[in-house]
C-alpha positions as CSV (number, residue, x, y, z in Angstrom):
1,X,74.7,72.4,79.3
2,X,73.0,73.2,76.2
3,X,69.6,74.8,76.2
4,X,66.4,73.7,74.3
5,X,63.9,76.1,73.9
6,X,60.3,75.8,73.5
7,X,58.5,76.7,70.4
8,X,57.2,79.6,72.0
9,X,60.9,80.3,72.9
10,X,62.1,80.3,69.3
11,X,59.3,82.5,67.9
12,X,60.3,85.3,70.3
13,X,64.1,84.2,69.3
14,X,62.9,84.5,65.7
15,X,61.4,88.7,67.1
16,X,64.7,89.3,68.1
17,X,66.8,88.0,64.9
18,X,64.3,90.1,62.4
19,X,64.7,93.3,64.8
20,X,68.7,92.7,64.3
21,X,68.0,92.4,60.7
22,X,66.1,95.0,59.8
23,X,68.8,97.3,62.1
24,X,71.2,96.2,59.3
25,X,69.2,96.5,56.6
26,X,68.5,100.8,58.2
27,X,72.3,100.8,58.4
28,X,72.4,99.3,54.7
29,X,71.0,102.8,53.9
30,X,74.0,104.9,55.0
31,X,77.4,102.9,54.8
32,X,79.2,104.8,52.4
33,X,82.5,106.5,51.9
34,X,83.0,109.1,54.3
35,X,80.4,107.8,57.1
36,X,82.0,107.4,60.4
37,X,81.7,103.9,62.3
38,X,80.3,105.9,65.0
39,X,78.0,107.8,62.9
40,X,76.9,104.0,62.2
41,X,76.6,103.0,65.7
42,X,74.7,105.5,66.7
43,X,71.9,105.1,63.8
44,X,71.8,101.4,65.2
45,X,71.2,102.1,69.3
46,X,68.4,104.4,68.4
47,X,66.7,101.7,66.0
48,X,66.9,99.0,68.4
49,X,65.4,101.1,70.6
50,X,62.6,102.9,69.0
51,X,61.5,98.9,68.2
52,X,61.4,97.9,71.6
53,X,64.4,96.9,72.2
54,X,67.9,97.2,73.9
55,X,71.3,96.9,72.2
56,X,72.6,93.2,73.1
57,X,76.5,94.0,72.9
58,X,76.4,97.4,74.9
59,X,77.9,96.5,78.2
60,X,78.5,92.9,77.1
61,X,81.3,91.8,79.7
62,X,83.0,95.7,79.1
63,X,82.4,96.3,75.4
64,X,81.7,100.0,74.8
65,X,78.8,100.3,71.8
66,X,76.3,98.7,70.0
67,X,78.0,97.2,67.1
68,X,81.0,95.7,66.0
69,X,82.2,97.2,62.8
70,X,85.2,95.7,61.7
71,X,86.9,97.3,58.5
72,X,89.6,96.2,55.9
73,X,92.0,93.1,57.8
74,X,89.7,93.4,60.8
75,X,88.0,90.1,61.4
76,X,85.5,91.2,64.4
77,X,84.8,93.3,67.4
78,X,86.3,96.8,65.9
79,X,85.1,99.6,68.5
80,X,82.9,102.3,65.8
81,X,84.5,105.8,66.6
82,X,84.7,108.5,64.8
83,X,88.2,108.6,63.5
84,X,87.3,105.4,61.2
85,X,85.7,106.9,58.3
86,X,84.8,104.8,56.1
87,X,86.7,104.5,52.2
88,X,85.3,104.2,48.6
89,X,86.1,100.2,48.4
90,X,86.3,99.7,51.7
91,X,84.8,96.0,53.3
92,X,82.3,96.2,56.5
93,X,82.0,93.6,58.4
94,X,78.8,94.7,60.8
95,X,77.9,92.6,64.0
96,X,74.9,93.5,66.1
97,X,73.2,92.0,68.8
98,X,69.3,92.9,70.7
99,X,67.8,91.7,73.1
100,X,63.6,91.8,73.4
101,X,61.3,90.2,75.3
102,X,64.0,88.3,77.5
103,X,65.8,86.5,74.3
104,X,68.8,87.7,72.5
105,X,68.8,88.4,68.5
106,X,72.4,87.9,67.4
107,X,73.3,88.6,62.9
108,X,76.4,89.2,61.4
109,X,77.2,91.0,57.7
110,X,79.7,92.4,55.2
111,X,79.4,95.0,53.4
112,X,80.9,97.0,50.6
113,X,81.4,100.5,51.0
114,X,81.2,102.3,47.5
115,X,83.1,100.2,44.5
116,X,85.1,96.8,45.9
117,X,87.8,95.3,43.9
118,X,86.7,92.0,42.1
119,X,88.5,90.1,45.1
120,X,86.8,91.5,47.8
121,X,83.5,90.7,45.9
122,X,84.6,86.9,45.7
123,X,85.8,87.3,49.3
124,X,82.0,88.5,50.5
125,X,80.4,85.9,47.9
126,X,82.0,82.8,49.2
127,X,82.1,83.9,52.6
128,X,78.3,83.7,52.6
129,X,78.3,80.6,50.8
130,X,80.3,78.9,53.2
131,X,77.0,80.3,55.9
132,X,74.8,78.5,54.1
133,X,77.0,75.2,53.4
134,X,76.8,75.4,57.5
135,X,73.1,75.7,57.4
136,X,72.3,73.3,55.4
137,X,74.2,70.8,57.7
138,X,72.1,73.0,60.8
139,X,69.6,69.7,61.9
140,X,68.2,67.3,63.8
141,X,70.9,64.0,63.9
142,X,73.4,65.9,62.6
143,X,76.6,67.2,64.6
144,X,78.3,70.2,65.9
145,X,81.5,69.0,63.3
146,X,79.8,68.7,60.6
147,X,78.8,72.4,60.3
148,X,82.3,73.2,60.8
149,X,82.9,70.4,58.0
150,X,80.6,72.4,55.6
151,X,82.2,75.8,56.1
152,X,85.6,74.6,56.4
153,X,85.9,72.8,52.7
154,X,84.3,75.5,51.3
155,X,86.6,78.0,51.6
156,X,89.6,76.0,51.6
157,X,88.7,74.9,48.1
158,X,87.9,78.4,47.0
159,X,91.2,79.0,48.2
160,X,90.9,80.8,51.5
161,X,91.3,80.1,55.4
162,X,89.2,79.9,58.0
163,X,89.6,81.3,61.7
164,X,90.3,79.1,64.4
165,X,90.2,80.8,67.4
166,X,86.8,82.7,67.1
167,X,83.8,80.7,66.8
168,X,79.9,80.8,66.8
169,X,78.2,79.8,69.8
170,X,74.4,78.6,71.3
171,X,71.6,81.4,71.8
172,X,69.4,82.6,73.9
173,X,68.4,84.1,77.2
174,X,72.5,84.8,76.9
175,X,74.3,86.2,74.1
176,X,76.8,83.5,74.3
177,X,75.6,79.9,75.7
178,X,76.7,75.9,75.1
179,X,77.7,74.8,72.0
180,X,80.6,76.6,71.0
181,X,80.1,76.3,67.0
182,X,83.6,76.1,65.1
183,X,84.1,76.9,61.5
184,X,86.1,73.9,60.9
185,X,85.7,70.2,61.7
186,X,85.4,66.8,60.8
187,X,82.2,64.9,60.1
188,X,80.6,63.5,62.9
189,X,81.8,64.7,65.7
190,X,81.1,67.4,67.9
191,X,77.8,67.1,70.5
192,X,74.7,66.1,68.2
193,X,71.6,69.0,67.5
194,X,68.9,68.2,68.3
195,X,65.4,69.9,67.8
196,X,65.4,73.2,69.8
197,X,68.2,74.2,70.8
198,X,69.3,77.7,68.8
199,X,72.8,78.1,67.5
200,X,74.4,81.4,65.7
201,X,77.1,80.0,62.5
202,X,79.5,82.3,62.0
203,X,81.7,82.0,59.2
204,X,85.7,84.2,59.6
205,X,87.5,83.5,56.3
206,X,90.5,84.8,55.2
207,X,92.2,86.3,51.7
208,X,95.0,85.2,53.4
209,X,96.8,83.1,56.5
210,X,94.6,81.9,59.1
211,X,96.3,83.5,61.7
212,X,94.7,86.6,63.1
213,X,96.2,88.7,66.6
214,X,94.1,91.5,69.1
215,X,94.6,95.4,69.1
216,X,95.6,96.4,72.0
217,X,91.7,98.1,72.6
218,X,91.5,94.6,74.1
219,X,89.0,93.6,71.5
220,X,89.3,94.1,67.9
221,X,90.6,91.1,65.8
222,X,92.6,91.3,62.9
223,X,94.5,88.9,60.1
224,X,97.9,88.6,60.9
225,X,99.2,89.4,57.9
226,X,96.5,92.7,56.9
227,X,94.3,90.7,54.5
228,X,90.9,91.2,54.1
229,X,88.8,89.0,56.3
230,X,84.8,88.6,55.9
231,X,82.0,88.1,58.0
232,X,78.7,86.7,57.7
233,X,76.4,85.1,61.2
234,X,72.7,84.1,61.4
235,X,71.0,83.0,64.1
236,X,69.8,79.5,64.0
237,X,67.3,76.7,64.9
238,X,67.6,72.8,65.1
239,X,64.6,71.6,63.4
240,X,64.0,68.0,61.5
241,X,64.7,67.9,57.8
242,X,65.7,71.2,57.5
243,X,67.3,74.3,60.0
244,X,64.9,77.2,60.7
245,X,66.9,80.2,60.3
246,X,65.4,82.9,62.5
247,X,67.9,85.8,61.0
248,X,67.4,86.4,57.3
249,X,69.9,89.1,54.6
250,X,66.6,89.6,52.7
251,X,65.8,93.0,54.3
252,X,69.7,93.7,53.5
253,X,69.3,92.5,50.0
254,X,66.3,94.6,49.5
255,X,67.7,98.0,50.6
256,X,71.0,97.0,48.6
257,X,68.8,96.3,45.4
258,X,67.0,100.0,45.9
259,X,70.6,102.0,45.9
260,X,71.8,100.1,42.6
261,X,69.0,100.9,40.8
């Protein structure tokens, strides 16, 4: 069943998602060659708890960490570890969730580690554009298929492929609610979008083939051909005329701009 949120509930969800956005911006200060993904996880957990919330992923279906940190060919659900040390030229997808006031926030951003290749930078840019294209379709009266179609068309027109098995989702008092939000599809198909629905749109775009495989850890998903993948995610409330984006990358962009000066 697709749950419709009240205006008050959406404001609480905005607070949760803005905290995730702030957490990712805090991590941006530390993402550099030589840092372990375990260190990033520790920073995120402390930051979230210091702001009156709890990590949304920690313990979820047995997941052992606060963040999902996916490097290069890892698509999603990479587990932070002291053994994973970031290197110059890596691409790092950080997916983060919190629970605050009874509601989940869930947002992801793919970071450059030091100087990345032009090919990786283009993949990140296009994947972020795919997210924007999907969000433009997230308005009352459209359908879930319109979102996936917009993401898929943009990715494939740029020479990339779309992961099929991993999808976006509804969000609320639970981390994963109905409906599923695929990053591919046909226009005019799927559940109709209604004002008050809250969904996570999260393109996972591969440089090579779309096929994926799961690591023996039972969590990490990576590309079968070991080529890079990128991942961006926003939580979005469906509204009339224009989507109400509850997450933001502005804090992250500001921090990255500061670092580049």
